[in-house]
C-alpha positions, 0 to 999 in steps of 0.5 A: 251438257252434251248434245242430245243427238249424235252427229250424222255419219258421213257415208263412205265414198265408192270410187267410180268404175273406170271403163277402158275402151280398146279399138281392134285394128281392122287392117294391120297393113297401114303404111306410115306415109298415108298416116303422116299425110292424113295427120298433116291434113287433119292438123291443117283442117283443125288449124283452119277451124280454130282460126275461123272460130277465134274471129267469130267469138268474143276473143276475136276482138283481140287481133288473133285472126288472119291479120295476126297480132305479130304480123310484119305488115301494118304496125298500128301506133294506137293502143290495142286491147292487149294494153300496149 
C-alpha cells in the first residue's frame, strides 16, 4: 500500500546577494613612510590590547601574560596547566 499523501517539496534556496563596499580615496598623495609608521603603531597597540585581554580572561591562568611562558627568567620546576 502506498501513502495517502505526497512528500513535502523542499523549496529552492536563493543564494544571498553579496554587497561589496568600496572606499574612494580622498587624497591620493599619501607617503609610504607615514603609512608604515601608522601601521607599526596600530600593530603595537593591538598587541598591547591582546596581552591585556589574555591576562584578564579565563585563558590568562595559563602563563601567557607579560611573564611569558617561554621567558628565560624564572623556570618553575612544578607542573603547569599545560601538562609538563
